[in-house]
LUMDO-808148 format. One record per residue (C-alpha): residue in three letters; x, y, z. Coordinates in steps of 0.001 Angstrom, whole numbers. Layout:
N
{resn->ALA&east->X&north->Y&up->Z}
...
***
This chain:
89
{resn->MET&east->-22605&north->11236&up->-35147}
{resn->ALA&east->-23688&north->13349&up->-38161}
{resn->LYS&east->-21602&north->13094&up->-41244}
{resn->LYS&east->-19157&north->16057&up->-41692}
{resn->TYR&east->-19277&north->17152&up->-45409}
{resn->ILE&east->-16814&north->19674&up->-46820}
{resn->PRO&east->-17017&north->20551&up->-50369}
{resn->GLY&east->-14034&north->21024&up->-52559}
{resn->ALA&east->-10639&north->19209&up->-53367}
{resn->ARG&east->-9953&north->15978&up->-51790}
{resn->ILE&east->-6797&north->14053&up->-51521}
{resn->THR&east->-6064&north->10501&up->-50827}
{resn->VAL&east->-4571&north->9149&up->-47504}
{resn->ALA&east->-2196&north->6245&up->-47851}
{resn->GLY&east->-256&north->4110&up->-45184}
{resn->ASP&east->-1595&north->2574&up->-42001}
{resn->THR&east->-5043&north->4117&up->-42395}
{resn->TYR&east->-6898&north->1369&up->-40422}
{resn->ALA&east->-5620&north->2551&up->-37008}
{resn->HIS&east->-6528&north->6185&up->-37688}
{resn->ARG&east->-10023&north->5471&up->-39405}
{resn->GLU&east->-11961&north->7233&up->-36733}
{resn->ALA&east->-9775&north->10306&up->-36887}
{resn->ILE&east->-10145&north->10112&up->-40618}
{resn->LYS&east->-13812&north->10119&up->-40464}
{resn->ALA&east->-13947&north->12928&up->-38033}
{resn->VAL&east->-12277&north->15409&up->-40550}
{resn->GLY&east->-14774&north->14345&up->-43273}
{resn->GLY&east->-12959&north->11666&up->-44608}
{resn->GLU&east->-14671&north->9025&up->-46827}
{resn->TRP&east->-13736&north->5610&up->-47769}
{resn->ASP&east->-13750&north->4869&up->-51604}
{resn->THR&east->-14644&north->1279&up->-51935}
{resn->LYS&east->-13703&north->1139&up->-55637}
{resn->GLN&east->-10150&north->2228&up->-55210}
{resn->LYS&east->-9854&north->1153&up->-51668}
{resn->VAL&east->-8580&north->4464&up->-50431}
{resn->TRP&east->-9553&north->7050&up->-47976}
{resn->ARG&east->-10473&north->10599&up->-49424}
{resn->VAL&east->-10265&north->13740&up->-47252}
{resn->PRO&east->-10920&north->17411&up->-47789}
{resn->GLU&east->-7472&north->18750&up->-48703}
{resn->SER&east->-8027&north->21740&up->-46339}
{resn->GLU&east->-8302&north->19126&up->-43299}
{resn->TRP&east->-5031&north->17264&up->-44111}
{resn->SER&east->-3162&north->19406&up->-41603}
{resn->LYS&east->-5178&north->17737&up->-38738}
{resn->LEU&east->-4070&north->14208&up->-39834}
{resn->ALA&east->-421&north->14956&up->-40936}
{resn->HIS&east->1031&north->14462&up->-37257}
{resn->LEU&east->-551&north->10789&up->-36967}
{resn->PRO&east->2060&north->8054&up->-37285}
{resn->GLY&east->1982&north->5970&up->-40374}
{resn->LEU&east->-214&north->8208&up->-42602}
{resn->GLU&east->951&north->9811&up->-45763}
{resn->ARG&east->-569&north->12146&up->-48208}
{resn->GLY&east->-1600&north->10380&up->-51277}
{resn->ASP&east->-888&north->11736&up->-54816}
{resn->GLN&east->-4456&north->11494&up->-56151}
{resn->LYS&east->-6442&north->14737&up->-56007}
{resn->THR&east->-10315&north->14841&up->-56915}
{resn->PHE&east->-12940&north->17388&up->-56740}
{resn->THR&east->-16206&north->16853&up->-55022}
{resn->PRO&east->-19159&north->19366&up->-55676}
{resn->SER&east->-21108&north->20999&up->-53055}
{resn->PRO&east->-23975&north->18793&up->-51779}
{resn->VAL&east->-26575&north->20991&up->-53564}
{resn->ALA&east->-24994&north->19782&up->-56904}
{resn->ARG&east->-25356&north->16052&up->-56053}
{resn->MET&east->-28254&north->14189&up->-57692}
{resn->GLU&east->-29580&north->12751&up->-54689}
{resn->ASN&east->-30623&north->16238&up->-53302}
{resn->PHE&east->-32996&north->16896&up->-56236}
{resn->PRO&east->-36692&north->15809&up->-56049}
{resn->VAL&east->-37770&north->12742&up->-58051}
{resn->LEU&east->-39450&north->13855&up->-61431}
{resn->ARG&east->-42358&north->11699&up->-62017}
{resn->ARG&east->-44088&north->11338&up->-65392}
{resn->PRO&east->-47647&north->12587&up->-65247}
{resn->THR&east->-50236&north->9888&up->-65604}
{resn->PHE&east->-52861&north->10052&up->-68094}
{resn->THR&east->-56438&north->10035&up->-66999}
{resn->PRO&east->-59030&north->9870&up->-69926}
{resn->LEU&east->-62024&north->12179&up->-69905}
{resn->GLU&east->-65342&north->10699&up->-69026}
{resn->GLY&east->-67665&north->10621&up->-71888}
{resn->LYS&east->-65319&north->11305&up->-74530}
{resn->GLU&east->-64323&north->8513&up->-77181}
{resn->GLN&east->-60683&north->7651&up->-77416}
***
């Protein structure tokens, strides 16, 4: 399944998230390995609010659009130097 990406504000999801991890992923949720929380687009919270055991967290972050992410830019390489033939260096 292709990863669904929604730019904009994200909120944390707390509570019994393990039981609902597939539903969280389906709305574009991402697991934050450092803080051990799920982050979902704020606009998608209404699709999860009815699930038992889930609570809206108090942390809010902003995620830029995929275009602004560094992995979408080409890798810039330093030009290599080739000495001219017949010229002293």
